[in-house]
C-alpha positions, 0 to 999 in steps of 0.5 A: 522484510518487504512487508516491513519496508512497505509499511515503513514507507507508508508511515513515512509518506503519511507523516509527510502528508500530515505535516506538509509545510505549505499548509495545503497537503500534497495529495500525491503523498496520501495516495502513495501512502495508501498504495504502500499500505496495500502493498504491505498487506499484500506482502503479509498475505504472501507470508501467511499464504506461503509460510504459515498456511502451506498448500492446504489454503490458497490465498492467491486471490486475496493477495492479487486483490490487495495488490490490485486495490493498491495499484488502483489507488495509486493510479487514481491519484496519479490520473484523476487527482492531479493538479 
């Protein structure tokens, strides 16, 4: 459920970025949508790790990497790409 919610948030934010009414897109919408896409990937990997594969395969490093990249994208957008 969290993966679907994160994916829905990413899609809504990307749609708002593409259809920005001012003519100049708000870049924070882009960084937020990419962050939520990364969090959706993180949640999908969590389900695969805990439910599908079980204890024989550990995907915790991949999950942490996806979350780190997602938060890094958001942090970049908030700090270095602010107007």
